[in-house]
C-alpha positions as CSV (number, residue, x, y, z in Angstrom):
1,M,60.0,85.4,192.4
2,Y,63.2,85.1,190.3
3,K,65.2,86.6,193.1
4,C,63.7,84.1,195.6
5,H,64.4,81.2,193.2
6,R,68.0,82.4,192.8
7,I,68.5,82.6,196.5
8,M,67.0,79.1,197.1
9,S,69.1,77.6,194.3
10,S,72.3,79.1,195.7
11,Y,71.3,77.8,199.2
12,I,70.7,74.3,197.8
13,S,74.0,74.2,196.0
14,K,75.8,75.4,199.2
15,T,74.1,72.7,201.2
16,Q,74.9,70.0,198.6
17,I,78.5,71.1,198.7
18,L,78.5,71.0,202.5
19,S,76.9,67.6,202.5
20,V,79.6,66.2,200.2
21,I,82.3,67.7,202.4
22,L,80.7,66.2,205.5
23,Y,80.4,62.9,203.8
24,L,84.1,63.0,202.9
25,F,84.9,64.1,206.4
26,D,82.9,61.2,207.9
27,T,84.9,58.7,205.8
28,K,88.6,58.2,206.1
29,T,88.9,59.1,202.4
30,F,88.8,62.8,203.4
31,I,92.2,62.6,205.0
32,W,93.7,60.9,202.0
33,F,92.2,63.5,199.6
34,F,93.5,66.3,201.9
35,F,97.0,64.7,201.9
36,F,96.9,64.1,198.2
37,F,95.9,67.6,197.0
38,F,98.3,69.5,199.2
39,G,101.1,67.0,198.8
40,F,100.7,66.6,195.0
41,F,100.5,70.4,194.2
42,F,103.5,71.1,196.5
43,L,105.6,68.4,194.9
44,F,104.4,69.3,191.4
45,F,105.7,72.8,191.7
46,F,109.0,71.9,193.3
47,F,109.8,68.3,192.1
48,P,107.8,67.2,189.0
49,F,109.2,63.7,188.9
50,F,108.4,63.0,192.6
51,S,104.9,64.3,192.1
52,F,104.3,61.6,189.6
53,L,105.5,59.0,192.0
54,F,103.4,60.5,194.7
55,F,100.4,60.3,192.4
56,V,100.9,56.6,191.8
57,F,101.5,55.9,195.4
58,F,98.4,57.8,196.5
59,F,96.1,55.8,194.1
60,L,97.8,52.6,195.1
61,I,97.0,53.3,198.7
62,I,93.4,54.2,197.9
63,Y,93.0,51.0,195.8
64,L,94.3,48.9,198.7
65,L,92.1,50.6,201.2
66,K,89.0,50.1,199.0
67,K,89.9,46.5,198.4
68,K,90.3,45.9,202.1
69,E,86.9,47.6,202.9
70,Y,85.3,45.5,200.2
71,L,86.7,42.3,201.6
72,E,85.6,43.3,205.1
73,I,82.1,43.9,203.8
74,V,81.9,40.6,202.0
């Protein structure tokens, strides 16, 4: 019984992770997160100052996109 519960809980957690990934993939935000994580960590290791600028630029873009979507909804 415990083994079955463990298998089911791992299956549920995997499906939850998959559903979150699919949700991000359905939205345009997935592209921005993909761009952010790879770009930020690459720049962080090679150019620390530029990584900070990239971080600010990324969140500014996300803020403007969310604001635009909010205005389109309203």
